[in-house]
C-alpha positions as CSV (number, residue, x, y, z in Angstrom):
1,X,-40.1,-132.2,-133.5
2,X,-43.0,-129.9,-134.0
3,X,-42.3,-128.2,-130.7
4,X,-38.7,-127.6,-131.7
5,X,-39.8,-126.1,-135.0
6,X,-42.4,-123.9,-133.4
7,X,-39.8,-122.6,-130.9
8,X,-37.3,-121.7,-133.8
9,X,-40.0,-119.9,-135.8
10,X,-40.9,-117.8,-132.7
11,X,-37.3,-116.9,-132.2
12,X,-37.0,-115.8,-135.8
13,X,-40.1,-113.6,-135.5
14,X,-38.7,-111.9,-132.4
15,X,-35.4,-111.1,-134.1
16,X,-37.2,-109.7,-137.1
17,X,-39.2,-107.4,-134.9
18,X,-36.1,-106.1,-133.1
19,X,-34.2,-105.5,-136.4
20,X,-37.2,-103.6,-137.8
21,X,-37.2,-101.4,-134.7
22,X,-33.5,-100.7,-135.1
23,X,-33.9,-99.8,-138.8
24,X,-36.8,-97.4,-138.1
25,X,-34.9,-95.7,-135.3
26,X,-31.8,-95.3,-137.5
27,X,-33.8,-93.8,-140.3
28,X,-35.7,-91.3,-138.1
29,X,-32.7,-90.0,-136.1
30,X,-29.7,-88.0,-137.2
31,X,-26.1,-89.1,-136.5
32,X,-24.8,-86.7,-133.8
33,X,-22.8,-83.9,-135.4
34,X,-20.1,-84.1,-132.8
35,X,-18.9,-87.5,-134.1
36,X,-16.0,-86.5,-136.4
37,X,-16.1,-89.5,-138.8
38,X,-18.2,-91.3,-141.3
39,X,-18.7,-89.0,-144.2
40,X,-18.8,-85.7,-142.3
41,X,-17.2,-82.7,-144.2
42,X,-14.0,-81.2,-143.0
43,X,-15.9,-78.1,-142.0
44,X,-18.3,-80.1,-139.9
45,X,-15.4,-82.0,-138.3
46,X,-13.9,-78.7,-137.1
47,X,-17.1,-77.6,-135.3
48,X,-16.4,-79.5,-132.1
49,X,-12.9,-78.0,-131.6
50,X,-14.3,-74.5,-132.5
51,X,-17.0,-74.9,-129.9
52,X,-14.5,-76.0,-127.3
53,X,-12.2,-73.1,-128.0
54,X,-15.2,-70.7,-127.8
55,X,-16.2,-72.2,-124.5
56,X,-12.7,-71.9,-123.1
57,X,-12.4,-68.3,-124.3
58,X,-15.8,-67.4,-122.7
59,X,-14.6,-69.1,-119.5
60,X,-11.4,-67.1,-119.5
61,X,-13.3,-63.9,-120.1
62,X,-15.6,-64.7,-117.2
63,X,-12.7,-65.5,-114.9
64,X,-11.0,-62.2,-115.9
65,X,-14.2,-60.3,-115.2
66,X,-14.0,-61.5,-111.6
67,X,-11.0,-59.2,-111.1
68,X,-12.0,-55.6,-110.6
69,X,-10.5,-53.4,-113.3
70,X,-7.2,-51.7,-112.9
71,X,-5.0,-54.5,-111.5
72,X,-4.8,-57.1,-114.3
73,X,-1.3,-58.4,-114.7
74,X,0.4,-60.9,-117.1
75,X,1.4,-62.9,-114.1
76,X,-2.0,-62.7,-112.4
77,X,-2.4,-65.7,-110.1
78,X,-5.7,-64.5,-108.4
79,X,-8.1,-66.5,-110.5
80,X,-8.1,-69.8,-108.7
81,X,-6.7,-71.6,-105.7
82,X,-3.7,-73.7,-106.7
83,X,-3.2,-77.3,-105.4
84,X,-1.9,-77.6,-101.9
85,X,1.5,-79.1,-102.8
86,X,2.0,-76.2,-105.3
87,X,1.0,-73.6,-102.7
88,X,3.4,-74.9,-100.1
89,X,6.2,-75.2,-102.6
90,X,5.8,-71.7,-103.9
91,X,5.6,-70.0,-100.5
92,X,7.8,-67.0,-100.0
93,X,9.5,-65.7,-96.8
94,X,6.6,-63.9,-95.2
95,X,4.8,-63.5,-91.9
96,X,1.9,-61.8,-90.3
97,X,2.7,-59.1,-87.7
98,X,0.6,-58.0,-84.9
99,X,1.2,-55.5,-82.1
100,X,-1.3,-56.2,-79.3
101,X,-1.9,-56.1,-75.5
102,X,-2.9,-59.1,-73.5
103,X,-6.3,-57.5,-72.8
104,X,-7.0,-57.4,-76.6
105,X,-6.8,-61.2,-77.0
106,X,-10.5,-61.8,-77.6
107,X,-10.8,-59.1,-80.2
108,X,-7.6,-60.3,-81.8
109,X,-8.6,-63.9,-82.1
110,X,-11.7,-62.9,-84.0
111,X,-9.4,-61.0,-86.5
112,X,-7.1,-64.0,-86.7
113,X,-10.0,-66.3,-87.4
114,X,-11.1,-64.0,-90.2
115,X,-7.6,-64.0,-91.8
116,X,-7.2,-67.7,-91.4
117,X,-10.6,-68.6,-92.8
118,X,-10.3,-66.2,-95.7
119,X,-6.7,-66.7,-96.6
120,X,-4.1,-68.4,-94.3
121,X,-5.8,-71.8,-93.9
122,X,-4.6,-72.4,-97.5
123,X,-1.0,-71.1,-96.9
124,X,-0.1,-71.5,-93.3
125,X,2.2,-68.5,-93.0
126,X,3.8,-67.7,-89.6
127,X,2.5,-65.1,-87.2
128,X,4.6,-62.8,-85.0
129,X,3.2,-61.0,-82.0
130,X,4.8,-57.9,-80.4
131,X,4.0,-56.5,-76.9
132,X,5.7,-54.0,-74.7
133,X,5.0,-56.3,-71.7
134,X,5.3,-60.1,-71.6
135,X,2.5,-62.0,-73.1
136,X,0.4,-64.0,-70.6
137,X,-0.3,-67.7,-71.0
138,X,-3.9,-67.1,-72.0
139,X,-2.8,-64.9,-74.9
140,X,-0.2,-67.5,-76.1
141,X,-2.5,-70.5,-75.8
142,X,-5.5,-68.9,-77.6
143,X,-3.5,-67.4,-80.5
144,X,-1.3,-70.5,-80.9
145,X,-4.5,-72.7,-81.1
146,X,-6.1,-70.6,-83.9
147,X,-3.1,-69.8,-86.1
148,X,-2.3,-72.4,-88.8
149,X,1.4,-71.4,-89.1
150,X,4.1,-71.1,-86.5
151,X,3.6,-68.4,-83.8
152,X,6.3,-66.3,-82.2
153,X,6.0,-63.9,-79.2
154,X,8.3,-61.0,-78.9
155,X,8.9,-58.6,-76.0
156,X,9.7,-55.2,-77.4
157,X,13.1,-53.8,-76.3
158,X,12.8,-50.9,-73.9
159,X,14.7,-48.6,-76.2
160,X,12.0,-49.2,-78.8
161,X,9.2,-48.2,-76.5
162,X,10.4,-45.3,-74.5
163,X,11.5,-41.7,-74.8
164,X,14.9,-41.3,-76.5
165,X,17.5,-39.1,-74.8
166,X,17.0,-36.1,-77.2
167,X,13.3,-35.6,-76.4
168,X,12.4,-32.8,-74.0
169,X,9.9,-34.4,-71.7
170,X,8.4,-31.2,-70.5
171,X,7.8,-30.1,-74.1
172,X,6.2,-33.5,-74.9
173,X,3.9,-33.2,-71.9
174,X,2.8,-29.7,-72.9
175,X,2.0,-31.0,-76.4
176,X,-0.1,-33.8,-75.0
177,X,-2.0,-31.3,-72.8
178,X,-2.7,-29.0,-75.7
179,X,-4.0,-31.8,-77.8
180,X,-6.2,-33.1,-75.0
181,X,-7.8,-29.6,-74.6
182,X,-8.3,-29.5,-78.4
183,X,-10.1,-32.9,-78.1
184,X,-7.8,-34.5,-80.7
185,X,-8.2,-38.3,-80.6
186,X,-5.3,-40.0,-78.7
187,X,-4.1,-36.4,-78.1
188,X,-2.9,-37.1,-74.6
189,X,-1.9,-40.7,-75.0
190,X,1.8,-41.6,-74.4
191,X,1.3,-45.3,-75.4
192,X,-0.2,-44.3,-78.8
193,X,2.9,-42.2,-79.5
194,X,5.2,-45.1,-78.6
195,X,3.1,-47.4,-80.8
196,X,3.4,-45.0,-83.8
197,X,7.2,-44.7,-83.4
198,X,7.6,-48.5,-83.0
199,X,5.5,-49.2,-86.2
200,X,7.4,-46.5,-88.1
201,X,10.9,-47.5,-87.2
202,X,11.4,-50.6,-85.1
203,X,9.2,-53.6,-85.8
204,X,11.1,-54.4,-89.0
205,X,14.5,-54.0,-87.2
206,X,13.7,-56.7,-84.6
207,X,15.9,-59.7,-85.1
208,X,12.8,-62.0,-85.3
209,X,12.0,-60.4,-88.6
210,X,15.4,-61.3,-90.1
211,X,14.0,-64.6,-91.5
212,X,11.3,-62.8,-93.6
213,X,11.1,-60.6,-96.7
214,X,7.3,-59.8,-96.5
215,X,4.7,-59.0,-93.8
216,X,1.0,-58.5,-93.5
217,X,0.0,-56.3,-90.6
218,X,-3.1,-57.3,-88.7
219,X,-4.8,-55.5,-85.8
220,X,-7.4,-56.5,-83.2
221,X,-11.0,-55.9,-84.4
222,X,-10.5,-55.9,-88.1
223,X,-12.6,-57.9,-90.6
224,X,-11.8,-59.6,-93.9
225,X,-14.9,-59.9,-96.1
226,X,-13.7,-61.9,-99.1
227,X,-12.0,-65.2,-99.8
228,X,-8.4,-64.5,-100.9
229,X,-7.5,-67.6,-102.9
230,X,-4.1,-66.6,-104.1
231,X,-0.8,-66.0,-102.2
232,X,-0.7,-62.2,-101.7
233,X,3.0,-62.3,-100.7
234,X,4.0,-64.2,-103.8
235,X,1.8,-61.9,-105.9
236,X,3.7,-58.9,-104.5
237,X,7.1,-60.5,-105.2
238,X,6.3,-61.8,-108.7
239,X,4.8,-58.5,-109.8
240,X,7.6,-56.3,-108.4
241,X,5.5,-54.6,-105.7
242,X,6.7,-53.2,-102.4
243,X,3.7,-51.7,-100.6
244,X,0.1,-52.7,-100.5
245,X,-3.0,-51.2,-98.9
246,X,-6.8,-51.3,-98.8
247,X,-7.9,-47.9,-97.5
248,X,-6.6,-44.4,-98.1
249,X,-7.7,-41.4,-96.1
250,X,-6.8,-37.9,-95.1
251,X,-4.7,-37.3,-92.0
252,X,-5.8,-35.0,-89.1
253,X,-3.7,-31.9,-89.8
254,X,-3.3,-30.9,-86.2
255,X,-1.4,-34.1,-85.4
256,X,1.4,-33.4,-87.9
257,X,1.7,-29.7,-88.1
258,X,5.5,-29.7,-88.7
259,X,5.9,-33.1,-90.5
260,X,6.0,-31.9,-94.1
261,X,8.5,-29.2,-93.4
262,X,10.9,-31.8,-92.1
263,X,10.1,-34.1,-95.1
264,X,11.1,-31.2,-97.4
265,X,14.3,-30.6,-95.5
266,X,15.2,-34.3,-95.8
267,X,14.6,-34.6,-99.6
268,X,16.4,-31.3,-100.2
269,X,19.4,-32.7,-98.4
270,X,19.0,-36.2,-100.0
271,X,17.6,-35.9,-103.5
272,X,19.3,-39.1,-104.5
273,X,16.7,-41.1,-102.6
274,X,13.6,-39.7,-104.5
275,X,12.5,-42.2,-107.2
276,X,12.2,-40.9,-110.7
277,X,8.7,-42.1,-111.3
278,X,7.5,-41.4,-107.8
279,X,4.0,-40.9,-106.5
280,X,4.4,-37.3,-105.2
281,X,1.1,-36.4,-107.0
282,X,-0.8,-38.5,-104.6
283,X,0.5,-36.8,-101.5
284,X,0.9,-33.2,-102.8
285,X,-1.3,-31.1,-105.1
286,X,1.4,-28.5,-105.7
287,X,4.5,-30.6,-106.7
288,X,5.7,-31.0,-103.1
289,X,5.2,-27.5,-101.7
290,X,2.6,-28.7,-99.3
291,X,1.2,-32.0,-98.0
292,X,-2.4,-32.7,-99.0
293,X,-2.8,-35.2,-96.0
294,X,-3.5,-38.3,-98.2
295,X,-2.0,-41.5,-96.8
296,X,-2.5,-45.2,-96.9
297,X,-4.2,-46.5,-93.7
298,X,-1.5,-48.6,-92.2
299,X,-3.6,-50.8,-90.0
300,X,-3.6,-53.0,-93.1
301,X,-0.3,-53.3,-94.8
302,X,1.2,-56.0,-97.0
303,X,4.7,-54.8,-97.6
304,X,8.4,-55.5,-98.3
305,X,10.6,-55.5,-95.3
306,X,13.5,-54.8,-97.6
307,X,12.0,-51.5,-98.4
308,X,12.0,-50.4,-94.7
309,X,15.5,-51.9,-94.4
310,X,16.7,-49.7,-97.3
311,X,19.2,-46.9,-96.8
312,X,16.7,-44.3,-98.0
313,X,14.0,-45.3,-95.4
314,X,16.5,-45.9,-92.5
315,X,17.9,-42.4,-93.0
316,X,14.5,-40.9,-93.4
317,X,13.1,-42.4,-90.2
318,X,16.2,-41.5,-88.2
319,X,16.0,-38.0,-89.4
320,X,12.4,-37.6,-88.5
321,X,12.9,-39.4,-85.2
322,X,15.6,-36.9,-84.2
323,X,13.1,-34.0,-84.5
324,X,11.0,-35.4,-81.7
325,X,7.8,-35.0,-83.7
326,X,6.4,-38.4,-82.6
327,X,6.2,-37.0,-79.1
328,X,5.9,-33.2,-79.4
329,X,3.0,-33.6,-81.9
330,X,1.3,-37.0,-82.6
331,X,2.9,-38.2,-85.8
332,X,1.3,-41.5,-87.0
333,X,3.1,-44.3,-88.7
334,X,0.6,-44.2,-91.6
335,X,1.7,-40.8,-93.0
336,X,5.3,-41.7,-92.3
337,X,5.0,-45.0,-94.3
338,X,2.9,-43.4,-97.0
339,X,5.2,-40.4,-97.6
340,X,8.2,-42.7,-97.8
341,X,6.5,-45.1,-100.2
342,X,5.3,-42.3,-102.4
343,X,8.7,-40.6,-102.6
344,X,11.2,-43.4,-102.5
345,X,9.4,-46.0,-104.6
346,X,8.4,-45.9,-108.3
347,X,4.6,-45.7,-108.2
348,X,4.3,-49.0,-110.0
349,X,5.5,-50.7,-106.8
350,X,2.5,-49.5,-104.9
351,X,-0.5,-51.8,-105.0
352,X,-4.2,-51.4,-104.1
353,X,-5.7,-54.6,-102.8
354,X,-9.3,-53.8,-104.0
355,X,-10.2,-57.5,-103.9
356,X,-9.8,-58.2,-100.1
357,X,-12.8,-56.6,-98.5
358,X,-11.6,-55.0,-95.3
359,X,-12.9,-53.1,-92.3
360,X,-11.2,-51.3,-89.5
361,X,-13.2,-49.1,-87.2
362,X,-15.8,-47.0,-89.1
363,X,-14.3,-47.5,-92.5
364,X,-14.9,-50.3,-95.0
365,X,-13.4,-51.4,-98.3
366,X,-15.7,-53.6,-100.3
367,X,-15.3,-54.7,-103.9
368,X,-18.0,-53.0,-106.0
369,X,-18.4,-55.7,-108.7
370,X,-21.3,-58.0,-107.8
371,X,-20.0,-60.9,-109.8
372,X,-16.6,-60.7,-108.0
373,X,-18.3,-60.6,-104.6
374,X,-20.3,-63.7,-105.4
375,X,-17.3,-65.6,-106.7
376,X,-15.2,-64.7,-103.6
377,X,-18.1,-65.1,-101.2
378,X,-17.7,-61.6,-99.9
379,X,-19.9,-60.7,-96.9
380,X,-19.6,-56.9,-97.2
381,X,-22.2,-54.3,-98.2
382,X,-20.9,-52.2,-101.1
383,X,-23.0,-49.3,-100.0
384,X,-20.6,-49.0,-97.1
385,X,-17.4,-48.9,-99.3
386,X,-15.3,-45.9,-98.4
387,X,-13.0,-45.8,-101.5
388,X,-14.7,-43.0,-103.3
389,X,-16.2,-41.1,-100.4
390,X,-15.3,-37.5,-99.7
391,X,-12.8,-38.1,-96.9
392,X,-11.1,-40.9,-98.7
393,X,-8.2,-40.5,-101.1
394,X,-9.3,-43.4,-103.3
395,X,-10.5,-41.3,-106.2
396,X,-7.2,-39.4,-106.2
397,X,-5.3,-42.7,-106.1
398,X,-7.1,-44.0,-109.2
399,X,-6.6,-40.8,-111.1
400,X,-3.0,-40.3,-110.3
401,X,-2.1,-44.0,-110.8
402,X,-3.9,-43.8,-114.2
403,X,-6.3,-46.6,-113.4
404,X,-9.8,-47.1,-114.7
405,X,-12.4,-46.8,-111.9
406,X,-14.7,-49.8,-111.4
407,X,-18.1,-49.7,-113.1
408,X,-20.8,-47.9,-111.1
409,X,-18.2,-46.3,-108.8
410,X,-20.2,-43.0,-108.8
411,X,-23.1,-44.8,-107.2
412,X,-20.9,-45.3,-104.1
413,X,-19.6,-41.7,-103.7
C-alpha cells in the first residue's frame, strides 16, 4: 500500500514539472505572427498574404529580368520549360533543315548534338537532310541515331542543282575566273553557287517540305551556347513572326555588284508586294537608292515556309534567277532572303533570337546579360559577341527596330 502511494506521488511530481516547463515556455515565447487566428488584428492577418504577393511579384520580376530587353511579349513563353505532355500537345508543324555532304557527317553530328541537348531533346522535332548526291549509309545511321525526331533524307532534283538553260556558261566561267584572281572567298566555286541558288529558291519547294509550316536551318560546325527551354517555332507562330536570325553582317560588295539594281527594277514593277511598315531602313541608308550591304546571316534561320511560298517571294526569286546573277556573280542566299524579308514583311514580323547563343565560323552571338547566361547555362564568352562590332549590323538593327540595347552593350563594341 505504501509502495503504491509512493509511486502515485512520484507520478504527480513529474507531471507538475512538465506543466511548469510548458507554462514557462509559453510565457517566454511569442505566438508566430503568421498564424491568422486567436486575437490577431485584421491588419496582422493580412501580412502573410501581402508577403506572399510580394514574393511572387519579386519572383516574376526576376524571371522577366532573365529575358534580354527588347523582346518581351504579352505571350512570352520563354521563362520556363513546360511539362512534356503540354510541349508535345502544343507542337506546331516544324522541322530542322540541313544541306550537307556525306563527308561533313562528323562535323554535322556535333552540331546536331548541340541542338538536341540545348533544345530538341524537349520537343523532338523532325530533321530533313538534303544532298545533291545520295546519302551513304554511315551518314544515315549516325544522324538517325542522334536525332530525337524523325529523320528524312532527300536527293536534290537535278534541275535544282544545275545551270538553267538561260545561263551563258562561258560568261559564268569568266566571272568565276575573275573572282578567283581577285581572291574572293568561294569566288571560283561552282558548288557554292548551286548551294546559294538552292537555299534561295528550292529547298522550300521540295515536296518533303509540304508537311511543314516552319523550319530551323542548321549547318555543320555550328555551336549553340544556351539552353532554349521554349518552343521557338510556337513562339514565332503565336507572336506573328515570319523570319528569325541571330547574327547580322555586311555582305562582300564584289559578290553582288548588280543585285540591288535588279531589286529596284523588281519593286518598281511590283510595288504592291512592298509592305507598308517594311524594314527598308535596315538595308538602305538612303530610302532605297542604294544597298548598304546589311543582311541576316542565313546559316541560322528560323522562318516561315509560307513566306517563301508567297506570291511576292516566288516572283521575286524567279525574277532574280532569270538574271543569271547567282552564276555570273556570286549572289548569296543571305542577302536574297534578307532583302525579301525587309521589303515584303512588316518589320514587326522579323525577330532577333538574342537568347540562343550561336557560333558559325569566326562570328559569335552571346547574350550579354550575366544573369541570363547563368539561368540558361550558356557556355559562351560575351567578350566574343559580334552583335555590336563594327562589321556587324546589330547596332543598326536595334536602332531601326526601335529596341533598347542591352545594358553594358558599349563594353562589347
